[in-house]
C-alpha angles and dihedrals in degrees: 000000000000132000091232114217127203109205133177112242112265138126093283096050092044091052089050090048090053090050091052095045095048091049092055099261131130129254127186115218138175127252132177089265111035137330114281130213104224136201135162103284094217096050114092093193094051091048091052088056089060092055091046096048092049098036085233122171109257093230094060107098126223132232120237118226124205136174123260108276096027111139101242090187085078085071107026146026114244102210102171132057091216089065089061091050091051091048091052091051103041111016127125088044146077095313125110115193120201114218137171107279123234089211096253095112114078114271086222087064094046093041088232094303120139090230135070134192117233124197133183107197118214095210111115094221092049089052091050090052095046093047091047094054092038095203136094111274123209109210139167121182112301099244140093110282113272093013124113113284116257123248097171134047090244091057087057092047093051091056104033106030108143093011099081133032102224143029117188108214114217098158126249116341113247102212101046104197127068125268124280109259113215126185107218098173095099136059090266123041114245124206108226094175126015121230145140094315096070134205089251090055092049093049089051088065105033104022098237144031137172135216121235113241090220096208116197090243094054120105110245110258094178140014117281096028103101117014137064110270146173097026119160121219095255135070116281139200130183126208137182116250093255093052099081093126092053090048091049090055091053090048090051093049091057093046091051089051090055093252131128120252131186136180124228112201147125120279095256095055091044089072089069095052134076123202136039113351139180108204121213100190135252108273130058090247093052093047093049090049093050103037102090094038090055092046089055090047092049095060089059098049110031145045093211129024111208106202131188134214114266117228114162095148090250124125086231087074089079092063093042093052091046089060097038093051092052091044088057092061093273093287105130097205137356111253 
């Protein structure tokens, strides 16, 4: 049991973070997407602590984070020229690329796979942390497994208080949903998890990309592929955009039963709804940035969150709907 500290990022807290990491402990840190729960990527024991603290399934691999300028060929084999072009275009940033591993990263982190995902976050505070520790950091999101991902230090604290020694507070994350995970081991890049670097953006650089089918029987090659994720601690329902009347009936049923109900939708759809509402914004970027924060808010104010399909016309919608569908217990739409 730890006396978990939340510290603003400065020289003192970074020195403390380095001490913890190099001694095999865990440190939560901000990125431009969500807060990560970091451990030394080459330390089997430290990696096991991540799985234990989160209650994470042991066959769900971790992403390795490094600072800008780190020579990733110390860890992986870059087999395709297009991977270098993508890195030049979008890294640092919310893009994780999965390469063939050289076996340096802990097999506990890779779940025994011969591949490993590498990410270079663009967030200034993440870079300060990674440069301060000077070693590759394996890190999933810093929350209890299956719960909504954290975008503030307090979100981390609420889930992991007493389970980790230190949370570095860098304020609210700007991006809001996790990085795109892209397999670059084949002739054509394959999106394993959608995010803020979209398929359209990838195709702009390399001409083509594919989406993994993520079948239930497949072994997870990246986070977010296999298990339930992102779920708030309240009941949830998900409706198509043209099902406002059906959603209103559900809202009314809960109110009549003396329970709290709340809608989750974009600002445009909100104009068609009366009652309690959590607004996500108007653009794909705004909605992605606000999604997890609103899911965390919902579990404090409602018994059921009645969510609606997002369709802004942006390619980012794919990543948003991936998270929203899983947050609503995996049921795509209410019948």
